[in-house]
Every structure is written in structure tokens, then in C-alpha cells.
N, C-alpha and C positions, 0 to 999 in steps of 0.2 A: 504494500500500500504506500502511496505517496501522500505527503502532508504539505500544506501551505503554512508558512510561518510569517506573521507580520509583527513588526516591532515599531513602537512609538516611543519617542523620548519626550517626557513631560516633567513639569515641576513636581516635587514630591507631594505637594498638597493635592494634586489631581489623581494620584495613583488609585485610591479606592474607587473614585467615580469611574475612571476609565476601565478598571478591572471589571466592575459591575456591568458596564456597557458591553464589553467583549464577551462576558459570560452570558449576557442576554442574547447575544448573537450566536450562542451555542458553541463557543470556543471549547475545544476538548481539554485545553489546559491554558492557564495564564500564569506567567512567572515574571518576577521583577529582578532587576540587577542595577547596581550602581552605574550611572552613565558618566560619572566624573572620575577624577583621580585623587580626590582629597580625603577620602575616607576608606577605612578597611573594615570589613565585617565578615564573619564566618559563622556558620551554624554552630550551635551549642554554646554560643556566648550570650550572656544576658543583655537585655535591653533592646531597643529598636534602633536600627541604623539611621543616622542623621544625614541622609543624602540630599543634596540640592537638586540634582537632576537624576531621573530614574528611567531606565529602559523597561517598558512594559511589553512583553512578548506573548502573543496568542497563537495557539496551534489549531488549525482547522483541517478538516477533511479536504482533499484537493478539489473536490467537486463544488465546494463553496466558492461563490464569486466574491472576491475580496474588494472589488472596486466600490460597490455601494457601502460597504462597511467602513472603508477608509474615508470615503466622502462624508459619511455621517459623523465619524469621529472628528474630522477636521472642521465640520460645521459647528460642532460643540465648542470648539476652541478658536473661533475666528480671530480673537484678539492676540493670539500667539502663534508663532511658527512652530509646527510639530514635525521634526524629522521623522521620516517613515522609511522602513526597509522591508522588502518582501523577498522570501526565499522559498524554494521548493526543497523538501527533505525526503529523500528516498528511504523507505523503511528498510531496516536491516537488523541484524542481531546486535542491538546496542550494547548489551552486556559484554559480548565478546569484543566489540570495538573498544569499550571502556577499559576492559582488563588488559588489552594489548598495549594500551598507552602507558602502563606502569612497568618499568624495568628496574632491576637492581641498580641502585645509585650509591656512589661513595659520597658520604656526607661529612667526612672528617678523616683524620689520620687513622687508617686501619679500621674505620667504622663504616659499615654499609647498611642500607635499608633494602631488604629483599622481600618482595611480595610472596605470599604463600604459594603461588602457583609457579614460581620460578626457581631454578637451581641457583645457589649463590655463585656469583662471578668469582669471588675470592673465598673459597671454603675455609681457609685458615684465618680469615680476618674476624673481627667482631661483627657479626651479622645480626641485625634486628629483623626478625621474621614478622611481617605485619600484613594484616588484611585491611587495605585502605577503605574498604566499603563499610566498615563498622562505625567509624567516627572520624571527625576532623583530625588531621595530623598524619602526614605521610612523609614529611621531610622535604617536599618539593617547594613549599612556600618559603620565601626569603627569611621570615621570622623564625620558623622552625629550623631551617638550615643553619642560621646563625647560632642558635642554641646548641644544635648537634655538633657543629664544628668546635665550639668552645668546650663542650663536655668531652669530646674526643681527645682533647689535649690535657685533660685534668687527671690527676691521681687522687681519687676520692676515697681511698682506703679507709674503711671503718666509719665513713660519714653517713649520716641520715639525711634523706632528701625528701622534700615536699614539692610535688608538682601540682600547682593550683590552676585549674582550668586545663585539665590533662588531655581531653579528647581521647585519642586512641591509646594514650599511655606511652607514646614513643620516647618522650624525654625522661620519664621515670625509668624506663628500661635501659636507655642509653647511660643513665647515671649508674645503674647497677653494673653494666658492662664496663664502666670506667672505674669500678672498685668500690662503689658505695655498698654499705652493709645492709641498708634497708631503704625502701622508697614507699611513700604514701602518695596516691593519686586522688585528686579531688575534682569533681565536675558536677555542674548543676543538672546534667542530662543523664537519666538512668541508663540510656543506651550506651553512653560513653563509659559509665562505670562498668557495664557488662563487657564492653570492648576491651577495657583495661585488663579485666580479669582473664578474658580469653587470650589476649596477646601476651600476658604474663605467662600463661600456661604454654603457649607456643615457644616461648623463649627460655623456658625452664627456670623462671624466677618467681614462681607463685609463692614460695615460702618466704621470699624477701620483700614482696610487694603486695600492698593492700589498696583497694579502691573504695572511695566513699562519695556519697552526696555530702554537701557542706555541713548539713545538720548532723550527719553521722560521725563526723571526725571527732574522736574522743577529746574532751576538753583538757584532760591531764597531759596532753602532749605539747601544750604551749611551751615555748622557749626550748624546744628539744631538737630543732633541725639545724644542721650545719649548712645546708644549702636549700634555699626556697626559690622555686622557679615559678614565674607567672608569664606565660606566653598567651596574652589575652588581647586587650585593647588599652590604649592609654587612659581613657576615661574610667574604665573598669579598674585598672591598676590603682588609680587615684582613690576610687571608692573603697578598694580593699587594702589601702595603705596600712591601717592599724592592724588588720588581720594578718597580713604578711609579716609585718615587723614582730608582732606578738609571738609568731611561731618560730622566729629565729633564736638561736642561742647567742650568747654575748659575743662570740667570735664568728658569727655566721655571715654568709654571703647571699645577696639577693641577685637573681638573674631575671631581668625584666625586659620583655620585648612585646611585639605587636605595636611598636611605637614608630611613628613617622619622624623624620629628622626635624621637622618643624615643631614637634611636641616634646623634644628632649628637655628643653629648659623648664617647661611646665612640670614635667615629672620630677626633675631634680629639685625644683623649688618646693614641691609638696613633701618630698622625703627629707628635706632639711639638710643643715650643715653638719649633721653627725655622721654623714657618710662620705666616703671617697668614691668617685665615679670613674669608670673606665668604659670607653665606647668601642663598639665594633659595628661596621655598617655594610649592608648589601643593598644595592639599588637605593631606594629612598627609606629603607627600613633600618632601624638602629636597635642594637642589643646593648643594654646598660648593665654593667657588672658593678654592683654596689656593695662596698665593704665598710664596716664601722670604723671610724677614726680611732 
């Protein structure tokens, strides 16, 4: 079967109205995506993305005539120019196409991420065996890659690690492969918690790694972590500031990312002058390594 896909770019305030219009025209699916480059948002993170421009894409059976739908939508927004794009999508085995796009990748010194359906490229290396379909976090995004590259170079022997906003658990697992004695993974999404547990089993670290929803994290572990990781969003990191600091021991390290280079100063201001900050950057994304003075 062949599908027709039409995409409109509108102001964020118009997304709900436009989505309802397209659903009324019997769109098989309606999805939204950031149409700008100023914000970062991933599933499993709390809050609503604050996008200025949004791409609203509707999928229709190829037999549907899109011209009157496009004309109707543009009539509703006469006061503004709405960029429009139409594509034909030939049906195929999308799952197989998606799986084929993931290959083993080296993310740091002797550290690889290997999908479950692939043989490791470097069998003697530290391989994180991962199912990317379970939750956010595959090592391909710049923020995750920055964390993995930093972790690959660390000697975390006997350290305890907290991965807050863990997604698939990839960073907690990388910490254990870098010598950590224990890692706790925390995520607001129950599916991510399940993904962490499954991926821990795949990598033989179930006895060293536990996954929790935030409310389930035992209160007595405050001040008990040598390394606290938050690969989330700048605004969420600021909201979680006290939580993250409270979980650090007195000699602990904070690993903060999901931060655009334009947001670094804001983050450092909120964490205060009790920390020393070190920066690592990939594209427009920054990893902040914060240690207590």
C-alpha cells in the first residue's frame, strides 16, 4: 500500500487546532516535530516541549485527494504563510528498515554499543548489548555520546553511580563496565524502568544495577553516590538541582548534559560557586562535569 504524507509548519499555538482538523479529514495518523533548532526534546522526559514552530504531519491513504485538504487548511490561516510539503510513502517492512539502521558503534575508548541482533564488531572490547526499541538512549545522540565517551575514559572502581533520567539504562551500564561497583537507574517512565532491567540482564549486570521510578528510590541512599548522571534537559536539570546534589557524597561528581551551548551559563549559575566546571562539546551540545570545590 502507498501512503500520502502532508506536512504543515505552524506556530505552536495552532498545533491542537490543526491536528483536530486533519483528524476530521480522516488522517490515519498525525504527528508533531520541532520545526526549529532551538530546543531539544525526547520521549520519556517530563514536561511539554516549548517549541516556537512545529511541523504537523498527517498520513493519508493514497486515494485521498490532498488538494482540497491543503486548500482548506490554508484558508484557516490566511493571515500567515504555512509551508507545506507532500510526499508519497511506499509501504514496506518498516520494522526491518528501522532495525537495519542500527549498527554496532564505538562510543569511546574500547567501548561499543551493539544492538541485540548484531554480532559485536570488537568481541574483546567492552560491549553494551542494547535493544534500542525499548526506551530512549542508544548512544547515537550527541548528548548520550558525550557521556559515553567521558565514562569510557574513567576508572570508576568501587564507585556508586546514579543515572537520573536513565531511559534504556545505557549510561548506568557503561558506568559498570568502567569499574563502578553499583548503579541505580531512575526514570519517570515505567517502560524505561523495564528496559533498564532487561538491558541489565542482557549485559550480565543485574546484580549490580537496580531501576526505579523516582518515588521508589529509597530515601536512605541520599549522599551515597560518587557519580550522579543527568542526561535530560537543561530546564529539567535546573528543576532537579537539589535532588541531584542531595544524592551526591561530599567528594562526588555531577555529569550533566542535554544542554545547549547557549544554556551552559544558566546551568552553572543555578548550581552555584561551590562547584568547579569542566566542559566537553559535540555539535551544539555540551557535557558539564561538575566537581565540588
